[in-house]
N, C-alpha and C positions, 0 to 999 in steps of 0.2 A: 056621894059615893067618891071616896078619896083614891089615890093612885099613887104609886112611884114608878117609875121606868130605869131599868138599868139595861146597859149594851154591853154587846160582844161582839165577836166575828168568827166564822169558821169557814173554812176552803174544803170544798169537797169535790170529788169526780163521779160522774154517773152517765147513764144512757137511759134512753127511755124506750117504751114498746108501744107502737101505734102509729098510725100514718099520723094522726092529728099534732104529733110532735116535730114533723117536717126533718131538718137537719140534726135537731138535737137526739134523733134515735141512735146518732153515733155518740162514741165516749166523748165528754165535754167536762170542762171544770166550771164550777162556779165559786164564788167568794158570796157570801151573805153576810150584811149587817144585821145581827139580830137585836131586836128590842124585846125585853120581858117585863109586862107593866102588871105589878099586884094592885088587887082592890078589896078595900075593905069599907062597909058603911061607916064606922066611926072608927076614929083614931085610938090605940092602946094607951095605955097607963103614962107612956113617955109622950103622947102625941105625934106619933109616929104611924106611919103604914107597916111598915117593916124594916128590919136593920138592912140599910143600903149595903154596907160591906158583905153581910152573909149572902143577901140577894145577889151581890155580883160574882162571889166566889162560887155559889150554888151553879148560875148561870155558866160562869167560866168551865166548871167541873163537867156539866151535860156537854157544853159544845167541845172539849178536849176529847171525848169518846166519838165523836164524829169527825173532828178536823184531820184533815190531810189524807182522810180515807177513800178509797173508790168504794161508792154503796154498792155497786155491782158484784162486788166480792164480799160482801158482809151478811153471814148467813141469815140473820134477822131481817134483811131488805129482800131476800131472794125472791124472784118472781113480781116485785113489788115497782112501780114506777114511783121514785122517790120524787115527786114534784114539790115545789116550794110549799104547796099547801099542805102537802102528807109532813114533810119535814116540820113545819110550824106545830103540827097536832104532836109530833114524837117528843119534841123539844118541850112543850106546853106540859104534856102527861108526864114527863119525866121530872119537870121540876115540879108539878103537884103531889109527884110520888114523894120527892125529897122534903115538902112543907109538911106533908101526913105523917113522916118518919120523926119531924124534929129537927129536921137540919136548920132551919131558920129561927129556932127558938120558940120558946111557950108562947109568946106574944103571938106568933104567927097562926096560932088556932083561930084568931079572929079573921083571918083572910076569906074573902069569899070569892075570888076569883083570880085567873092569870090570862093575860092576853100574850100571847106572842107574834111577833112579827118579824117576818123574814124579809130583809130589802135586796132583791134580785140586782136593782140597779137604782138609778136616781128617778127613775119613770115607773117602774114595776115592783110590787111587792104584795105579799100574802100574808093572812095572819089565820090565827085559831085563837077561840076563848075558852077556856072550861072554867067548869063552877067547882068550888071548894065545898 
């Protein structure tokens, strides 16, 4: 399996419901380093997984929709604990939708999956993997 990874970052604010979250129940900020890995079994006709420039641009666009937002105020996240794991899935699903819509070019149809990893810090991160 081949893969390429592109990186971005996003800064959000949010709070959680539930005692399991301790002090994170209060409003707080998070800055995530975000890695998106695109995978395929065989390289395309140009011997690449996907155009890195297009992948970087699409990740940037997906993250821009979340950047500098208080997720507690966003209607699509109403009543949802926007955990690192949950946000990894949101970003992966949005990237997958863009792949399916052709935003990464016709050769991206050969992609088999995307893994998005959100790094909360240098010692903790979470990821979500989706199949295309």
